[in-house]
N, C-alpha and C positions, 0 to 999 in steps of 0.2 A: 504494500500500500504506500502511496506517495506520502512523504512526511512534510509537515508544515515547516517552512523556513523561518517563520516569525509568528509569535502569538502576542496579543495585546488587545487594545480597544480602538474602535473607530468612533471618534467623537463628532457628534452631529448636533451642534448647539449644546444644550444641556443633556442630550441623550448620549449615553455611552454604550456602544454595542461590542460585546466581546467577540473577537474574530481571530481567524488564523489566515496566514498568507501562504499561498502555494505558487510555485513557478507555473506559468501558463504555457511556456515553450522551452525547449531545450535543443541546442544545436547538436547535429549528428555528424560532426566532422570525423573523418577517419584519422585516428591518431597513431603516430609511429614513435617507437623508441629509437635512439641512435646507437649504432654499432660501428666498430672499426671494420672497414672493408677487408675481406679476405680472412679475417680471424674469427668473426662472430663474437668478439668481446664487446660487452656492453660499455658504452661511454657514460661516465659520471661527471657531473659538473661540481666544481668545488669553489669556495670563496678563497681567492688568493690575492696577494699584493705583489705586483711585479717588483723585482729587486731594486731597479733604478728609482722607482717612485717611493718605495719604502724607505730608502736612504735619505731622500731629500725632504720628505714630509712637507709638501708645499703649504699646507694649512698653517704649520708652525712657523714657516719662513715669513708669513705675512703678519705674524704677531698674534694670531688667534690662539686662544686657549684650547687645549685638546679637551673635548667634552668628556665628562665622567661616564664611564661605561655603565649602562643600565644592567641590572641583574637579569639573567635569562637562563634558559635551559642549557644543560651541559651539552658539549659537542660529542657526537658519536666518535669513538676512536677510529682513526684511519686504519684500513686493512694493511696487513704486512706488505712491505715492498713499496709503500707510498710515503713520501716524506711528510710527516705530520706537521713539521715546522712551517710548511708553506701554506697551510690552511688557516684561515682567520676564524677564530672562535665567534660563535653567535653573539656572545655578550660584548665583544669588541667592535661590533658593527654599529656605525652611526650613519645618519643620512646627511647628504650634502646637497644644498640647493645652488645651482649654477647661476651666478649673477652675470658673469661674462665668461668669455673663453678662458678656461683654466682658473677661474676665480669662483670659489665656493664658500658658502656659509654653512658651517657644520651645526647640525641640530641633533641632540640626543633623544632617544625614544621617550624618556620620561618627560621631556619638554613638550613633545607632541601630545602625550597622554593628558597633560594638564589642560590642553586646548580642545580636547575631544568633546563633541556635543554630549549633553546629558543623556544617559541611556534610558529615556522615557519609553513606555510601552503603549504609546498612543499615536494613532494616525489622526492628526488634528485638522479638520476641515476648516478652511479660512474663507473661501469664496465659492460661488457657483458661476460658471461661464457657459457659453455655447461651445459644443465640441467642434463645430466648424471653424471657430476662431483660433483653434490651436493647430498650427501647421504641423504636419506629420514629422518634420525634421526634429521637433522637440521630443518625440517619443524615444525612450531609451530601452526599457525592458518591461515585459508584461507579466502580471500576476493575477491569480484569482483570489478573491476575498471570500472566505467561508465563515458562517456564523458558528460560534461555540454554543453549547447548551445554555438556554436562557436568552439567547440573542436573536432567535429566529424571527420574532415579530417585528422588532425595530429594524432588523436587516431588511425584511420584506417591505416595510414601510418606506425606508430610504430608497430602495430599488424602484418601487412603484412611483415615488415622487419624482425621481430623476427621469424615469421613462415618460411620465406624463408631461413634464415641463420641458423636456429636451435639453436639460442642463447637465453638466458634469461638475464634480466638485474638485477644487484645487486644495491640496492638503500638504502637510509636511509630516515626516516621521523619520526616526533614526533606525537604520538597518545596519547591523554590526557597528561600525564606528563612524559612519557617515550620515549626515542629515540629507534626506532626499526631498525634492519637490515631486509631487505626484498628482496625476489626474485620476480621480475615482469616478467610474462610469458604468452604466449598464453594459453588459457584454454577454450575449447569448443566454439571457434569462437569469444571469447572476451578476454580482458586482465584480467588476474588474478594476485593477489598479495598474496604471502605467507610470513608471518613474520617468521624470522629465529632465532634460538638460536645462541648466540655467541659461538665461539670455546671453551671458558673456561666454558661454561655451559653444554657441552656435556661430559659425563663421559667416559673416555677411558676404553676399556674392561679389561685392566690390573688391574684397580681399584677394580674389583670384582673377580679377580683370573682367567681371561681368557687371552689368549686362553689356552685350556687344553693341556696337554702333548700329543705328537704324538701317535696316535692309529693305530694298525695294522688292516687293512681292506683287506679282501680277494677279489679276482676278482669276485667270485660268489656272495658275499654280495653286491658289488658295482653294478653288473649287475641287481640283483633283486631290489635294491633301485632305479636304473634308470627306471626300468620297472614300479615301483610304481608311480614315478613322472609322467611318460608318461601317465599312466592310469588315473591319476587325472587331467591332463592338460586340460584346457578349456579356452574359451574367458572370459574376465573380464566383468561380468554383476552384478554391485553392488546391483541391486534390488533383486537378488537371496538370499542375506544374510540379515537376519532379527535379531533384538534384541529379542531373544526368552524369555530372563529373564524379560525384560520390559513388553512383551505381557502377560506373566503369572501373573505378579504383577497387571496389569490392570484388568485381568480376575478376580483375587482375590478381588480387590476393588469393581468391578461391582457386583460380587456375594454377597459380604457382604452388599452392598447398597440395594440389593433386599431382604436381610434378610436370605440369604443362608449361610451355613457353608461348606467350602470345606475341604476335608481330604488331608493334606499335607503329601506326602510320603517322608520318609527319603531318602537322596541321597544314591545311591549304593556305596558299598565299591570299592576302586580302584582295578582293576584286578592285579593279580601277573604278574611280568615281565617274559614273556615266552622266549624261545630260539629265538635269533635274526632272524635266517633264517626262522624258522617256522612262526614268526610274519610277516616277509616280504611277504612270500608266501600267508598267509591268508589275508593280507592287499590288495595284488594285486588282488586276487580272489574276495574279497568283493567290490573293486573298479570297477571291470569289471561287476559284477552283478548289482551294482548301476547304472552304465552307461547304461547297457542294459535296465534296468527298466525305466530310464529317457527317453530313445529313444522310448520305447513302449508307454509310457504315452503321449509323444509329438506327436507320430503318431496318437493315438486315438483322441487327441485334434484337430489335423488338419483335420481328417476325419469328426469329428463332426461339425467343423466350415464350412467345404465345403458342 
């Protein structure tokens, strides 16, 4: 059974709803370990200080005091054959913030702990806004909010009120050691929670040179582009879209596990950029043919099922 990652209360005015938080999605990346080629020996990463840097200690050269090491768990002894003196003990690790190239301010763990937000167990609703007013770029991670025993009725009341009003709640809460901004909203008949990026975390388009200078677009080009959009328009069905790269990687792994060797074809070269109108016409025609093929396959499937 899925475990809750957070338990506490959802505060709605003077109403406090006991709730639990569950992850709504999880990535399914294919994860690999690192090995030395030809030996099958597993590669381990260790915290080390290069000799040249260890001798100069640049932080001390600039007159900064070396931070007092915070207490921490003991370090696992290095296996035989590896020089233990090269590894940096966990309790000797501090953080350095780069002010400029090769210029750092050292901060000890206990200094950061003193600034950590209070570990409250409350999702505090501050405002209600229209969901359409929140640009999707602000959404960070999705969760489901589930009521605990005794919180079912106020949970259902808040859900219904948001559904009827078309509003979503803006709230704050602390997850682990970070205070998060969040949108609390109806989601598939339950209450969902989306952690949000703060405004200063979202890069403005101008930072990367957008928007582009005004472009002259003819009415014929616009008409053809609209036709292409309409020809590709459909209902949102997320199950139609699969991670084909991950599927190919898993097929490769399964084949190699069976002792097979697959021939990996080189990716095709990108096509040359054709005339814009010609590309639009060809795209519309291809979309119509694909739509007709989908309809024909759907019809055959329904006849076979009937």
